[in-house]
Each structure stands twice: as structure tokens, then as C-alpha cells.
N, C-alpha and C positions, 0 to 999 in steps of 0.2 A: 504493500501497501504505499500510492506515495506521501509527503509531507504535509503540500499541498489538503486532499484529499482525509485526513488526519484534525490540520487544523479548519476547514468547512465542519466536518462533523462537531466539533469542538466549538467551532462559532454557530453553526445550527442550534444543537441542541443544549448551548447554554440562551439563547435568547429565546427559544422556544420554556425556557426554568425561568428565564427572568421574567418574565410575561407574562409568564404562569405567580408572581410571585414571589418565586420561591425565593430563598438566596444558598446557594449553590454552588460548586466548585465540578467542572467536569476537566477529565483526564478520559483519554485514548489511545488503547492501547493492542495490534496484530497479535494473537492467537497461534499455537506451536497447526492449529489447522488449517489456519490462512484465516477464523474467521477474526471480524472487528468488536473487541468492547469497547463501550462508552459505560464509562463506571460517574457516577454523581454521588458526590461524598456535600455532606457537609447539611444543617436542621434538615434544611427544608426540603432533603432529597422525601425522610419520611412521608409527607403527603401525598407521594407517589405508591406506600405501598399498602395505605390501606383498602379493606376489603379487598382482600388476597393480591394485591400490587396487581386490578384494575391500567392505572394509570401506567406502571409500567411499559406494562404490554400496550396498550395504546401510544403509549410514545413516537415506545422499538417498530408500532406498526404506521406508523404516519414515519421514522426514522428509513425505513427499510422502500419506502416507496417512493420518499422521496429522493436518496439515495439509490434506489432499482437500475438506473441506466451506466452510474459509474462501477456498479464493482460487475465481476466478471462472476464467479461461483461463491462469491462468496457471501458471507451474512453478516449484521450488522447485530450487535447485540446489547442490551442499556441493561442497566445492571444501575442498583443508585446501597449503598451503604453496607452490601454484601446481600440482598436480600437472592436476589434473582440468581448467585453464584451456590449458598445454599438451599433451593431450591434444586440445582439439580444434583444435587449431591442426592436430597432424597430421592429425588427421582429413580438415580441410580442406581440406590441402593433398594430398592422396591424395587427394578427391575433386576435387581442378583440373583433377592429371595423368591421374585417369581419364575426366574428362570430354571429358580434349580425344582420350586413345585412341580414346577411342568417338567422337569426331568425324572422326577419321584413317582409322580402319580398320572405320570403320561398322557395329561391329559390341557387342552387349552389353558389358560390364565389369559383375559382382561383385564385390563389395566383403561382405565380414563371414567371419563369423556375427554381428553383433552386440547389444545388447542394445538399446532402446527407447528412450535418453537416447542414444545412437552415432548410433543411424541417425537422430530427430531432427534433430541435425547436421548426415550426413550432406543430406539430404530438403532441409535451410531453405539450405543450399550451392550446392546444385541447380538450385536456386529462385531466383538471382543471377544464372545461365544458361537466355535465356531457348530456345537450341537440342538445351536440353538435359532430359533425362524421370527422373524416379527414381519404382522401387517398393519394396516391401519383397515378397517370398513364401520361404515353411514356415511352418509351424508355431512354438506354442508361446512364447515368451518372447525365447527368444535367434532370430533369422531374420536372412537374408542381402537385400541392395539389390542393386540390380539400374540399372545409369547407361546409361543406349540416349543417343546422338545427337538430335532431335525435327525427322521430315524437314522440310525449305521448300514456305512456306506459298505453293499456285499463286495 
């Protein structure tokens, strides 16, 4: 990611947060997987976390829509006060638990309903396990994910 894009993201998110009347700082970093993390720090970021982070999800949608043309296959992740990072870790842990349960019972396990970001976190975690599969099911933006044990190859 170019420094120009980082600056544009920092300015855009900073302007939105400021226009919301929030006192917060914005930091931008590129992660190992190529995704871009925009971290909102400061007391004002707490407002985005109300109602299970709905404000954070909305801001992430706005930013991804605004910068869609500037990105190749990169994803922009908006976080505030480590909220999303913590939720991602919980979701990955739940996914590992359901993978183990699918292995032991032989029955597919259902997780959701989840938005597209959360489904991606689940699918990425399942992809780390060669003996498990995942599939999104449902209509609209919020779908469930089915996690199943993969049959051993003969």
C-alpha cells in the first residue's frame, strides 16, 4: 500500500470521526495478509462500539465503499480500542471449537448469522485446517456458515 493511500485513509476516517463529534486519533497499518487496519484510538472511539459495534461496522462499510476502486484484493478493517481484534479472536476460537465438534460428532456445525466480515474470519480460520470445510448459506448480507469435517482422502 502506498503512503498516499495510507494518508488518504487516515484523513478520510479522521474527518468522519471528527464530523461525528468524536475526539480520537486514527492510525493506519498494512497487515501481513495484505489487509489494511485502520485503528481509531481515544475516548471518542467508544461511541462506535455501542450496540455490539454497529457504528464500527457502518464506518467500515462506508470506508470500504469509498476506497473500493483504490484497492486490488485488499480489505480494509476498521477497529476501535481493540474491539474488532478481540471479537476476531473470539470468533476464531469459536470456529476451532466447532471444527473439533464437527470432527468428533461427524455432524456439520452451524455458526451465525454473520455479516460478510465475520464470515471471512471464519472461512480464513477453517482454511488453516486441512480436514475441515466451510460454506456460507442464506440470502442477503447476513448468512450462516456451516462447518464440517472433510472426509479423509482414499
